[in-house]
RODO-2510 file (C-alpha; in nm, 4 decimals, decimal comma):
residues 483
     n   res          X          Y          Z
     1     m    -5,8708     4,6939    17,7865
     2     s    -6,1868     4,8339    17,6618
     3     t    -6,3723     4,7889    17,3953
     4     q    -6,4199     4,9755    17,1244
     5     e    -6,0501     5,0343    17,1134
     6     a    -5,9316     5,2293    16,8136
     7     e    -6,1613     5,0859    16,5479
     8     p    -5,9430     5,1305    16,2369
     9     l    -6,0792     5,3088    15,9351
    10     i    -5,9103     5,1198    15,6556
    11     s    -5,9664     5,1502    15,2845
    12     c    -5,8786     4,8808    15,0327
    13     d    -5,9254     4,8404    14,6614
    14     r    -5,9794     4,5065    14,4920
    15     a    -5,7093     4,2478    14,5646
    16     d    -5,5689     4,2589    14,2136
    17     e    -5,5460     4,6374    14,2032
    18     s    -5,2925     4,8726    14,3537
    19     s    -5,3824     5,0473    14,6768
    20     v    -5,4337     5,4186    14,6924
    21     h    -5,3328     5,6017    15,0054
    22     q    -5,4493     5,9526    15,0737
    23     k    -5,4576     6,1906    15,3630
    24     r    -5,7065     6,1313    15,6421
    25     g    -6,0454     6,2713    15,5599
    26     s    -6,0206     6,1824    15,1929
    27     g    -6,1937     5,8788    15,0498
    28     v    -6,1471     5,5885    14,8183
    29     v    -6,4124     5,5471    14,5528
    30     s    -6,5257     5,1954    14,4766
    31     d    -6,6846     5,1605    14,1343
    32     a    -6,8005     4,8086    14,2079
    33     s    -7,1486     4,7205    14,0916
    34     i    -7,3594     4,6966    14,4045
    35     p    -7,6892     4,5093    14,3943
    36     s    -7,9587     4,7157    14,5570
    37     s    -8,1645     4,4004    14,5956
    38     p    -8,1586     4,0454    14,4587
    39     e    -8,3651     4,1599    14,1604
    40     v    -8,2243     4,5050    14,0925
    41     v    -7,8636     4,5882    14,0090
    42     r    -7,7401     4,9440    14,0015
    43     a    -7,3921     5,0866    13,9756
    44     k    -7,3119     5,2812    14,2891
    45     k    -7,0071     5,4459    14,4338
    46     i    -6,9395     5,3867    14,8020
    47     i    -6,6949     5,6224    14,9705
    48     i    -6,4886     5,4393    15,2293
    49     p    -6,2773     5,6585    15,4592
    50     d    -5,9052     5,6078    15,4192
    51     i    -5,6498     5,5789    15,6959
    52     s    -5,3814     5,8453    15,7017
    53     i    -5,0274     5,7320    15,6360
    54     s    -4,7693     5,9265    15,8315
    55     d    -4,3934     5,8961    15,8460
    56     d    -4,4367     5,6982    16,1645
    57     d    -4,6340     5,4381    15,9720
    58     s    -4,3539     5,3749    15,7224
    59     d    -4,3030     5,0286    15,8643
    60     l    -4,6271     4,9253    15,6958
    61     f    -4,4654     4,9530    15,3546
    62     s    -4,1588     4,8142    15,1851
    63     d    -3,8754     5,0323    15,0608
    64     a    -4,0210     5,0099    14,7130
    65     g    -4,3415     5,1675    14,8361
    66     e    -4,5425     4,8479    14,7992
    67     d    -4,7728     4,7141    15,0668
    68     v    -4,6333     4,4558    15,3029
    69     p    -4,8730     4,1584    15,3224
    70     d    -5,1260     4,1882    15,6035
    71     h    -5,0398     4,0060    15,9234
    72     k    -5,3480     3,7974    15,9890
    73     i    -5,4186     3,6711    16,3393
    74     s    -5,5004     3,3180    16,4493
    75     n    -5,8173     3,2059    16,6255
    76     t    -5,6333     3,1955    16,9579
    77     d    -5,5071     3,5510    16,9100
    78     t    -5,8610     3,6627    16,8264
    79     i    -5,9981     3,5053    17,1445
    80     i    -5,7318     3,6834    17,3501
    81     h    -5,8136     4,0171    17,1859
    82     l    -6,1871     3,9640    17,2389
    83     l    -6,1242     3,8901    17,6061
    84     k    -5,9169     4,2064    17,6416
    85     g    -6,1731     4,4095    17,4478
    86     n    -6,4591     4,3075    17,6769
    87     i    -6,2881     4,3066    18,0150
    88     g    -6,2474     4,6636    18,1390
    89     p    -6,3531     4,8800    18,4337
    90     g    -6,7142     4,7798    18,3659
    91     i    -6,6583     4,4368    18,5185
    92     l    -6,5651     4,5990    18,8508
    93     a    -6,9033     4,7759    18,8583
    94     l    -7,1135     4,4619    18,8099
    95     p    -7,1564     4,3910    19,1845
    96     d    -7,3174     4,7357    19,2036
    97     a    -7,5460     4,6282    18,9174
    98     i    -7,6575     4,3279    19,1242
    99     k    -7,7268     4,5655    19,4150
   100     n    -7,9765     4,7441    19,1903
   101     s    -8,1502     4,4214    19,0840
   102     g    -8,1068     4,1618    19,3557
   103     l    -7,9056     3,8410    19,3609
   104     v    -8,1560     3,6289    19,1661
   105     v    -8,2850     3,8874    18,9188
   106     g    -7,9379     4,0268    18,8574
   107     n    -7,7694     3,6998    18,7702
   108     i    -8,0566     3,5855    18,5492
   109     g    -8,0514     3,9310    18,3911
   110     l    -7,6784     3,9059    18,3179
   111     v    -7,7316     3,5734    18,1391
   112     v    -8,0121     3,7283    17,9317
   113     m    -7,8037     4,0395    17,8579
   114     a    -7,5059     3,8261    17,7543
   115     t    -7,7241     3,6196    17,5203
   116     i    -7,8746     3,9301    17,3590
   117     c    -7,5403     4,1097    17,3191
   118     v    -7,3687     3,8048    17,1660
   119     h    -7,6613     3,7583    16,9276
   120     c    -7,6292     4,1231    16,8211
   121     m    -7,2558     4,0715    16,7643
   122     h    -7,3371     3,7765    16,5382
   123     m    -7,5901     3,9889    16,3480
   124     l    -7,3271     4,2562    16,2919
   125     v    -7,0708     4,0038    16,1644
   126     n    -7,3249     3,8352    15,9333
   127     t    -7,4410     4,1698    15,7976
   128     s    -7,0834     4,2850    15,7376
   129     q    -7,0037     3,9692    15,5413
   130     e    -7,3227     4,0031    15,3344
   131     l    -7,2459     4,3668    15,2503
   132     c    -6,8859     4,2796    15,1608
   133     r    -7,0190     4,0297    14,9080
   134     r    -7,2513     4,2932    14,7636
   135     t    -6,9859     4,5626    14,7321
   136     n    -6,6807     4,3443    14,6532
   137     l    -6,4975     4,5164    14,9385
   138     p    -6,2646     4,3072    15,1581
   139     f    -6,4061     4,4354    15,4872
   140     l    -6,6134     4,7081    15,6478
   141     t    -6,6016     4,8908    15,9799
   142     y    -6,9071     4,9510    16,1990
   143     s    -6,9734     5,2917    16,0419
   144     d    -6,9169     5,1500    15,6932
   145     v    -7,1705     4,8746    15,7597
   146     a    -7,4308     5,1261    15,8748
   147     e    -7,3817     5,3433    15,5661
   148     t    -7,3553     5,0584    15,3150
   149     c    -7,6662     4,8748    15,4323
   150     f    -7,8732     5,1846    15,3546
   151     a    -7,6791     5,2703    15,0362
   152     t    -7,7459     4,9242    14,8897
   153     s    -8,1132     4,9123    14,9840
   154     s    -8,3724     4,8608    14,7114
   155     s    -8,5756     5,1462    14,8635
   156     s    -8,4845     5,4913    14,7357
   157     r    -8,6146     5,6405    15,0619
   158     l    -8,3775     5,4278    15,2694
   159     r    -8,0825     5,5019    15,0381
   160     a    -8,1263     5,8707    15,1216
   161     f    -8,0380     5,7924    15,4852
   162     a    -7,7001     5,6304    15,4089
   163     s    -7,4826     5,9226    15,5182
   164     t    -7,7115     5,9865    15,8176
   165     a    -7,6655     5,6278    15,9335
   166     r    -7,2863     5,6661    15,9271
   167     t    -7,3115     5,9944    16,1174
   168     v    -7,5336     5,8409    16,3876
   169     i    -7,2931     5,5516    16,4459
   170     d    -6,9926     5,7876    16,4496
   171     v    -7,1662     6,0178    16,7001
   172     f    -7,2511     5,7335    16,9365
   173     l    -6,9010     5,5891    16,9017
   174     c    -6,7669     5,9284    17,0112
   175     i    -7,0162     5,9519    17,2984
   176     t    -6,9290     5,5993    17,4103
   177     q    -6,5536     5,6502    17,4051
   178     l    -6,5664     5,9914    17,5713
   179     g    -6,8027     5,8457    17,8303
   180     f    -6,5475     5,5728    17,9000
   181     c    -6,2822     5,8424    17,9421
   182     c    -6,4979     6,0283    18,1957
   183     v    -6,5449     5,7038    18,3892
   184     y    -6,1677     5,6498    18,3811
   185     f    -6,1038     5,9883    18,5411
   186     v    -6,3517     5,9140    18,8199
   187     f    -6,2238     5,5590    18,8689
   188     i    -5,8577     5,6566    18,9030
   189     s    -5,9297     5,9557    19,1280
   190     q    -6,1501     5,7642    19,3705
   191     n    -5,9034     5,4771    19,4071
   192     l    -5,6068     5,7108    19,4598
   193     q    -5,8089     5,9177    19,7048
   194     q    -5,8725     5,6116    19,9224
   195     i    -5,5034     5,5258    19,9354
   196     f    -5,3591     5,8709    20,0007
   197     d    -5,6348     5,9833    20,2371
   198     h    -5,5567     5,6825    20,4542
   199     y    -5,1901     5,7771    20,4884
   200     y    -5,1873     6,1561    20,4541
   201     g    -5,5313     6,2705    20,5632
   202     e    -5,8273     6,3883    20,3593
   203     i    -5,7621     6,5922    20,0473
   204     n    -6,0249     6,7393    19,8166
   205     y    -6,1321     6,4882    19,5536
   206     h    -6,0748     6,7333    19,2681
   207     i    -5,7085     6,7714    19,3633
   208     y    -5,6472     6,4121    19,2634
   209     m    -5,8233     6,4725    18,9329
   210     a    -5,6061     6,7773    18,8650
   211     i    -5,2923     6,5736    18,9398
   212     i    -5,4042     6,3040    18,6951
   213     l    -5,4839     6,5621    18,4264
   214     i    -5,1200     6,6520    18,3565
   215     p    -4,9944     6,2997    18,2749
   216     m    -5,3172     6,2373    18,0804
   217     l    -5,2325     6,5292    17,8505
   218     f    -4,8848     6,3877    17,7914
   219     l    -5,0274     6,0417    17,7244
   220     v    -5,2744     6,1570    17,4569
   221     s    -4,9922     6,3414    17,2808
   222     i    -4,8807     6,0028    17,1463
   223     r    -5,0317     6,0041    16,7971
   224     n    -4,9234     5,6636    16,6706
   225     l    -5,0927     5,3575    16,8176
   226     k    -4,7867     5,1375    16,7758
   227     y    -4,6085     5,3388    17,0444
   228     l    -4,8971     5,2654    17,2808
   229     s    -4,8622     4,8884    17,2368
   230     p    -4,6141     4,8404    17,5263
   231     v    -4,8291     5,0342    17,7748
   232     s    -5,1373     4,8540    17,6448
   233     m    -4,9768     4,5177    17,7137
   234     l    -4,8708     4,6390    18,0595
   235     a    -5,2289     4,7501    18,1245
   236     n    -5,3598     4,4054    18,0324
   237     i    -5,1127     4,2317    18,2639
   238     l    -5,1958     4,4644    18,5537
   239     q    -5,5674     4,4183    18,4957
   240     f    -5,5664     4,0395    18,5007
   241     i    -5,3360     4,0228    18,8042
   242     g    -5,5631     4,2743    18,9761
   243     l    -5,8707     4,0599    18,9056
   244     g    -5,6954     3,7609    19,0618
   245     i    -5,6229     3,9585    19,3803
   246     i    -5,9839     4,0832    19,3909
   247     f    -6,1109     3,7235    19,3823
   248     y    -5,8696     3,6437    19,6669
   249     y    -6,0394     3,9056    19,8856
   250     v    -6,3937     3,8343    19,7677
   251     f    -6,3775     3,4611    19,8468
   252     q    -6,2810     3,5230    20,2107
   253     d    -6,5582     3,4817    20,4723
   254     l    -6,8474     3,4748    20,2270
   255     p    -7,1917     3,5049    20,3904
   256     c    -7,4886     3,2858    20,2993
   257     t    -7,6882     3,3735    19,9906
   258     w    -8,0076     3,4193    20,1933
   259     d    -7,8407     3,7082    20,3742
   260     r    -7,8636     3,9103    20,0523
   261     k    -8,1794     4,0368    19,8835
   262     a    -8,3028     3,8266    19,5922
   263     f    -8,5008     4,1111    19,4335
   264     a    -8,4645     4,4883    19,4300
   265     s    -8,7225     4,7539    19,3527
   266     i    -8,8460     4,7987    18,9961
   267     g    -8,7282     5,1605    19,0070
   268     q    -8,3656     5,0451    19,0388
   269     l    -8,3729     4,8046    18,7430
   270     p    -8,2850     5,0759    18,4856
   271     l    -7,9605     5,1336    18,6780
   272     f    -7,8904     4,7605    18,6535
   273     f    -7,9508     4,7705    18,2776
   274     g    -7,7204     5,0692    18,2263
   275     t    -7,4342     4,9184    18,4255
   276     a    -7,4728     4,5719    18,2699
   277     i    -7,4868     4,6978    17,9095
   278     y    -7,1852     4,9194    17,9840
   279     a    -6,9880     4,6077    18,0835
   280     f    -7,0693     4,4340    17,7538
   281     e    -6,8711     4,6985    17,5727
   282     g    -6,6869     4,4912    17,3141
   283     i    -6,9134     4,5108    17,0097
   284     g    -6,6874     4,7757    16,8570
   285     v    -6,3880     4,5386    16,8425
   286     v    -6,5731     4,2473    16,6801
   287     l    -6,5572     4,3676    16,3181
   288     p    -6,1924     4,4873    16,3260
   289     l    -6,0871     4,1506    16,4693
   290     e    -6,3013     3,9530    16,2240
   291     n    -6,1420     4,1515    15,9408
   292     q    -5,7932     4,0530    16,0592
   293     m    -5,8566     3,6798    16,1128
   294     k    -5,6822     3,4217    15,8952
   295     t    -6,0111     3,2317    15,8690
   296     s    -6,2906     3,4794    15,9339
   297     a    -6,5517     3,2034    15,8954
   298     d    -6,4341     3,0651    16,2320
   299     m    -6,5759     3,3733    16,4037
   300     k    -6,9257     3,2284    16,3668
   301     g    -7,0784     2,8952    16,4691
   302     w    -7,1965     2,7569    16,8014
   303     n    -6,8367     2,6695    16,8971
   304     g    -6,6764     2,9525    16,7016
   305     v    -6,4353     3,2167    16,8232
   306     l    -6,7052     3,4693    16,9156
   307     n    -6,9154     3,2285    17,1220
   308     t    -6,6102     3,0787    17,2923
   309     s    -6,4770     3,4203    17,3900
   310     m    -6,8095     3,5572    17,5102
   311     v    -6,8907     3,2475    17,7178
   312     i    -6,5619     3,3000    17,9037
   313     v    -6,6330     3,6729    17,9407
   314     s    -6,9901     3,6127    18,0582
   315     c    -6,8810     3,3538    18,3168
   316     l    -6,6207     3,5957    18,4502
   317     y    -6,8794     3,8767    18,4615
   318     i    -7,1294     3,6634    18,6524
   319     a    -6,8617     3,5417    18,8944
   320     v    -6,7449     3,8950    18,9795
   321     a    -7,1039     4,0215    19,0037
   322     f    -7,2360     3,7333    19,2148
   323     f    -6,9498     3,6933    19,4604
   324     g    -6,8815     4,0670    19,4791
   325     y    -7,2373     4,1449    19,5866
   326     l    -7,2508     3,8347    19,8093
   327     k    -6,9387     3,9560    19,9897
   328     y    -7,0234     4,3243    20,0395
   329     g    -7,4022     4,3372    20,0025
   330     d    -7,5673     4,6758    19,9702
   331     s    -7,2468     4,8467    20,0841
   332     v    -7,0780     4,7544    19,7549
   333     a    -6,9344     5,0609    19,5804
   334     g    -6,9437     5,1720    19,2173
   335     s    -6,6181     4,9792    19,1710
   336     i    -6,5479     4,6772    19,3859
   337     t    -6,1892     4,7972    19,4318
   338     l    -6,3284     5,0742    19,6535
   339     n    -6,4536     4,8074    19,8988
   340     l    -6,1106     4,6548    19,9488
   341     p    -5,9363     4,7471    20,2773
   342     v    -5,6897     5,0343    20,2424
   343     n    -5,4731     4,9228    20,5334
   344     e    -5,3527     4,6029    20,3645
   345     f    -5,0657     4,5939    20,1168
   346     m    -5,2304     4,3564    19,8670
   347     a    -5,5512     4,5620    19,8600
   348     m    -5,3577     4,8849    19,8148
   349     l    -5,1546     4,7178    19,5393
   350     v    -5,4644     4,6122    19,3437
   351     k    -5,6055     4,9664    19,3637
   352     l    -5,2814     5,1036    19,2208
   353     m    -5,2578     4,8311    18,9554
   354     m    -5,6147     4,8846    18,8361
   355     s    -5,5671     5,2614    18,8357
   356     l    -5,2510     5,2299    18,6253
   357     a    -5,4213     4,9862    18,3868
   358     v    -5,7111     5,2260    18,3337
   359     f    -5,4730     5,5210    18,2985
   360     f    -5,2737     5,3503    18,0222
   361     t    -5,5968     5,2572    17,8404
   362     y    -5,7200     5,6173    17,8333
   363     a    -5,5174     5,7162    17,5253
   364     l    -5,6598     5,4235    17,3275
   365     q    -6,0147     5,5351    17,4088
   366     v    -5,9429     5,8929    17,2971
   367     y    -5,8038     5,7644    16,9658
   368     v    -6,1501     5,6762    16,8308
   369     p    -6,3181     6,0197    16,8661
   370     v    -5,9974     6,1877    16,7449
   371     d    -5,9968     5,9651    16,4368
   372     i    -6,3623     6,0501    16,3666
   373     i    -6,3588     6,4244    16,4403
   374     n    -6,0138     6,5167    16,3080
   375     p    -6,1018     6,4952    15,9337
   376     f    -6,3812     6,7497    15,9812
   377     i    -6,1412     6,9892    16,1515
   378     q    -5,8689     6,9478    15,8891
   379     k    -6,1135     7,0487    15,6181
   380     r    -6,1367     7,3879    15,7880
   381     v    -5,7683     7,4611    15,8518
   382     s    -5,4691     7,5049    15,6242
   383     p    -5,2371     7,2021    15,5749
   384     q    -4,9543     7,3630    15,7708
   385     n    -5,1842     7,3763    16,0751
   386     y    -5,2992     7,0124    16,0586
   387     l    -5,0716     6,8969    16,3399
   388     k    -5,1565     7,1921    16,5642
   389     a    -5,5271     7,1338    16,5045
   390     e    -5,4974     6,7656    16,5942
   391     y    -5,3143     6,8381    16,9190
   392     a    -5,5714     7,1063    17,0032
   393     l    -5,8460     6,8490    16,9460
   394     r    -5,6723     6,5880    17,1624
   395     f    -5,6177     6,8287    17,4501
   396     s    -5,9717     6,9653    17,4206
   397     l    -6,1209     6,6177    17,4492
   398     v    -5,9111     6,5456    17,7587
   399     l    -6,0221     6,8731    17,9194
   400     l    -6,3845     6,7980    17,8290
   401     t    -6,3776     6,4551    17,9923
   402     f    -6,1942     6,6031    18,2911
   403     a    -6,4617     6,8718    18,3355
   404     l    -6,7499     6,6232    18,3107
   405     a    -6,5839     6,3821    18,5526
   406     a    -6,5139     6,6622    18,8008
   407     a    -6,8748     6,7811    18,7771
   408     i    -7,0264     6,4335    18,8342
   409     p    -6,7920     6,2402    19,0659
   410     k    -7,0335     5,9466    19,1094
   411     l    -6,8791     5,6425    18,9482
   412     d    -7,1869     5,4171    18,9651
   413     l    -7,4230     5,6775    18,8163
   414     f    -7,1732     5,7778    18,5473
   415     i    -7,1278     5,4153    18,4364
   416     s    -7,5031     5,3576    18,4275
   417     l    -7,5633     5,6771    18,2294
   418     v    -7,2952     5,5991    17,9694
   419     g    -7,4253     5,2443    17,9333
   420     a    -7,7876     5,3502    17,8948
   421     v    -7,7198     5,6301    17,6455
   422     s    -7,4527     5,4922    17,4145
   423     s    -7,3881     5,1241    17,4792
   424     s    -7,7572     5,0337    17,4403
   425     t    -7,7563     5,2072    17,1007
   426     l    -7,4416     5,0426    16,9632
   427     a    -7,4920     4,6995    17,1214
   428     m    -7,8668     4,6489    17,0688
   429     m    -8,0596     4,9056    16,8660
   430     a    -7,8160     4,9677    16,5795
   431     p    -7,7510     4,5974    16,4960
   432     a    -8,1265     4,5328    16,4851
   433     v    -8,1845     4,8208    16,2433
   434     i    -7,8830     4,7337    16,0266
   435     d    -7,9881     4,3690    15,9976
   436     t    -8,3458     4,4597    15,9003
   437     v    -8,2366     4,7125    15,6371
   438     t    -7,9781     4,4732    15,4926
   439     q    -8,2343     4,1940    15,4531
   440     g    -8,4831     4,4323    15,2931
   441     e    -8,7673     4,2537    15,1181
   442     r    -8,6134     3,9167    15,2064
   443     c    -8,6597     3,9798    15,5799
   444     s    -8,9041     3,7186    15,7131
   445     w    -9,1663     3,8233    15,9636
   446     p    -9,0107     3,6189    16,2525
   447     r    -8,6773     3,7889    16,1887
   448     a    -8,8376     4,1324    16,1626
   449     f    -9,0372     4,0667    16,4811
   450     k    -8,7217     3,9627    16,6665
   451     n    -8,5370     4,2742    16,5510
   452     v    -8,8279     4,4948    16,6571
   453     i    -8,8217     4,3353    17,0045
   454     l    -8,4455     4,3935    17,0314
   455     f    -8,4868     4,7558    16,9262
   456     i    -8,7716     4,8136    17,1731
   457     l    -8,5718     4,6570    17,4592
   458     g    -8,2706     4,8717    17,3754
   459     f    -8,4806     5,1864    17,3388
   460     f    -8,6678     5,1181    17,6640
   461     g    -8,3377     5,0687    17,8443
   462     f    -8,2032     5,3846    17,6799
   463     i    -8,4962     5,5963    17,8022
   464     t    -8,5444     5,4511    18,1512
   465     g    -8,1725     5,4093    18,2241
   466     s    -8,0948     5,7651    18,1183
   467     y    -8,3903     5,9050    18,3146
   468     v    -8,3096     5,7254    18,6396
   469     s    -7,9360     5,8006    18,6138
   470     i    -7,9927     6,1709    18,5435
   471     r    -8,2546     6,1885    18,8201
   472     n    -8,0126     6,0405    19,0729
   473     i    -7,7341     6,2706    18,9554
   474     i    -7,9663     6,5687    19,0153
   475     k    -8,0503     6,4308    19,3601
   476     y    -7,6793     6,4064    19,4325
   477     f    -7,6300     6,7735    19,3453
   478     v    -7,9236     6,8935    19,5558
   479     g    -7,8115     6,6788    19,8488
   480     e    -8,0977     6,4258    19,8557
   481     d    -8,0395     6,0617    19,9311
   482     e    -8,0461     5,8212    19,6411
   483     p    -8,3047     5,5452    19,6433
***
């Protein structure tokens, strides 16, 4: 399951005070005294968005209307959730990333990318904990962290950008999730096309997309996440079984490493960056999971939950990337499932299993942009039309992702573009900025220098990855061969 799955927007008062629950789009005002810097203390009010409580959520409360104690998760549960949050369709595209970098450069690059992304996750967790201490709030989401770090700055100029910071993070969260949804449409359609074309002859690619569209619309009609839990668990099971079958095929008749190129052209490296950063898509689930841990301090440390989980994820990424490219070479497709033989039952089964897993995950990805955009829409409609407006939004987002996927049916280029545009921002640039602003005058020059380097790397990947991906998409439309 992906990433950035349904980051909850939760509002809490102080532990010894009663909770206030309002409709989505309203806010809870915290009158806590927030230090703008170690030397200056000012009283500020931070507006934290509140989660909507519907009739379907009544199980969260007792009959007396009081909150049921939170169900905290263990370290083992957190590791499992982090594994699920980072292992998605992106892992199946990593052999294509190695094709764009070479066997040596690609695998070294994946180790470097993993190190950078995990470091940025640690920065985000540390910053969140620091801001929670400043504001006396129990926890903060990604958007909350971005807004609060500016709102508590000692610089009046930076404080003016607090709401802008939240908006930027929300926009890129929406772009990321909708980009994932576009990739899902392409992924499912291409895998189904291979299967049915083999048995029933060639059918236009867009027909498969249109067939998928109908059940997608029904799936996103499910408004409550708890009803998606069974299909989410099924998706996880299908995904891990599918990965096992893929390794079974990949390990058969492997060629020698010297039969594959060690280096690719410099012009292809931006595509490698986009695909690789897309795969490391789990930064959005780190804070929600850290907020739900019984002992959140265990998230950090050299042998903590985060490092343990990401070492496992990184090893799995490198294994799929290395052996996938070693097996299929430059003929590797945008998803390694497309290289599996269609005339064998096990290969056909893994294509169907992965397609179903991605299909069931689609509704979870749509939940995030719906949760962000819906409050703005409800401000502009009457209360009796809230439900109609939400369904209109859900269906509109599905149709938007369907249209984009139908217009650009190139899985490898779509993944690289989404990774370069949005994942580089959320996984690299934003944590560097947030950490620097949070430290303020206390930020040492080595730390500031490191953050500047991270931001420059992310921005360079953003520009070059987007440019090369868009250029190759244009070449695809005009009928030219890709480099």
